[in-house]
C-alpha positions in Angstrom: 85.2 52.3 22.7 88.3 51.3 24.3 89.7 47.7 24.2 89.0 47.4 27.9 85.2 48.2 27.3 85.0 45.8 24.5 86.5 43.2 27.0 84.0 44.1 29.6 81.1 43.6 27.2 82.3 40.1 26.2 82.5 39.1 29.7 78.9 40.4 30.3 77.9 38.7 27.0 79.6 35.4 28.0 78.0 35.7 31.6 74.5 36.2 30.2 74.9 33.4 27.7 76.2 31.0 30.7 73.3 32.0 33.3 70.8 31.4 30.2 72.2 28.1 29.5 72.3 27.3 33.5 68.3 27.9 33.4 68.2 25.8 30.2 69.9 23.1 31.9 67.4 22.2 34.3 69.6 22.1 37.4 72.4 20.1 35.3 70.2 17.2 34.1 70.7 18.4 30.2 74.2 18.0 29.1 74.6 20.9 26.3 73.2 23.5 28.1 75.3 22.4 31.4 78.4 22.6 29.2 77.6 25.9 27.7 77.0 27.3 31.2 80.3 26.2 32.5 82.2 27.2 29.4 80.2 30.6 29.3 81.1 31.4 32.9 84.7 30.4 32.7 85.1 32.9 29.5 83.2 35.4 31.6 85.3 35.5 34.6 88.8 35.3 32.4 87.6 38.3 30.4 86.5 40.3 33.5 89.8 39.4 35.0 91.6 41.1 32.0 89.6 44.1 32.6 90.6 44.5 36.2 94.1 45.4 35.2 92.3 48.8 33.9 89.1 49.4 36.0 88.9 49.0 39.7 87.4 45.6 40.5 84.3 47.5 42.2 83.4 49.2 39.3 84.2 46.5 36.9 82.2 44.1 39.0 79.3 46.5 39.3 79.0 47.2 35.7 79.6 43.4 35.0 77.0 42.0 37.3 74.5 45.0 36.9 74.2 45.0 33.1 74.1 41.0 33.5 71.1 41.3 35.9 69.4 43.5 33.3 69.9 41.3 30.3 69.0 38.3 32.4 65.6 39.6 33.4 65.0 40.5 30.0 65.8 37.2 28.5 63.6 35.6 31.4 60.8 37.5 30.1 61.3 36.8 26.4 62.6 33.2 26.4 61.4 31.5 29.4 58.3 33.8 29.9 59.3 35.0 33.4 57.7 38.1 34.5 58.7 40.8 36.8 56.4 42.8 39.2 56.7 46.6 39.7 59.4 46.5 42.5 61.6 44.3 40.2 61.3 46.6 37.7 62.2 49.6 39.6 64.8 47.8 41.1 66.3 47.0 37.8 65.9 50.5 37.0 67.8 51.4 40.1 70.6 48.9 38.9 70.7 50.7 35.2 70.7 54.2 36.8 73.8 53.3 39.1 75.7 52.1 36.0 75.0 55.4 34.3 76.1 57.5 37.5 79.5 55.7 37.5 80.0 55.9 33.8 79.3 59.5 33.9 80.5 61.1 37.0 83.0 58.6 38.3 86.9 59.5 38.1 87.9 55.6 38.5 86.5 54.4 35.1 88.7 54.4 32.0 86.7 56.9 30.0 
C-alpha cells in the first residue's frame, strides 16, 4: 500500500469519527462531541488535500465520500440503532461497487 492510500484511509477514518461525533453532539449542544467533530473534519480535509497531489480530485473524493457513507451507515446501525431499508442497503452496495470498479479498472488511480 502506498503512502497516498494510507493518507486517504486516515482521511476517511477522521471523517468517520467526525461524523459520528456530529451525531453524538446532539446538534452542537454537547461540548466534547462538538470539538471532536470539528477536529475530525479539519484533519479529514487536510489529509484529503494531501492525497490530491497524487490522485485526481474526483477519484479521491469518490473513494473518501463513498467509504465514509458505508462506514457511517454501519456505525449508525451498531452505535445509534439506525436501520436501513432495502433500497438504502442496495444503494450502499452500489456505492461500494463503484469504488471497486474505480480501483480495479481506472487508469487515473495510483495503483
